[in-house]
C-alpha positions, 0 to 999 in steps of 0.5 A, spaced: 500 071 794 499 078 796 502 083 791 498 090 790 499 096 785 496 102 788 496 109 784 495 115 787 498 120 782 496 122 775 498 117 769 498 119 762 499 115 756 501 117 749 496 118 744 493 111 742 497 108 748 496 103 753 496 103 761 495 097 764 495 095 771 496 087 773 496 084 780 493 080 785 489 086 787 490 093 784 487 100 787 487 106 783 486 113 787 489 117 782 487 119 775 489 114 769 489 118 762 489 115 755 486 119 750 484 115 744 488 109 748 487 103 753 486 103 760 486 096 764 485 094 771 486 087 771 487 082 777 491 076 776 498 073 777 501 073 770 499 076 763 501 076 756 500 082 752 498 081 745 500 087 741 498 084 734 492 080 735 484 082 737 485 081 745 490 086 748 492 083 755 490 076 757 490 075 765 491 068 768 490 066 776 492 059 779 489 056 785 494 059 790 491 066 789 487 067 795 484 075 794 483 079 788 481 086 788 480 091 783 478 098 786 477 104 781 476 110 785 480 115 781 
């Protein structure tokens, strides 16, 4: 699995919003704004969003994932 999310731009969530990037490789070179909200950069293969509990996003990986990366330059 060699999937990537690369942000080179500007992402703005509404007030108290959520911005979540989940992939085996996540690279943020841009700007992410979440006034009063949450930004999550996570390395994994699958995820679950919990809209009512204390955990916002749960991320899982398997033995097939060979390379994980989170890089935040923004």
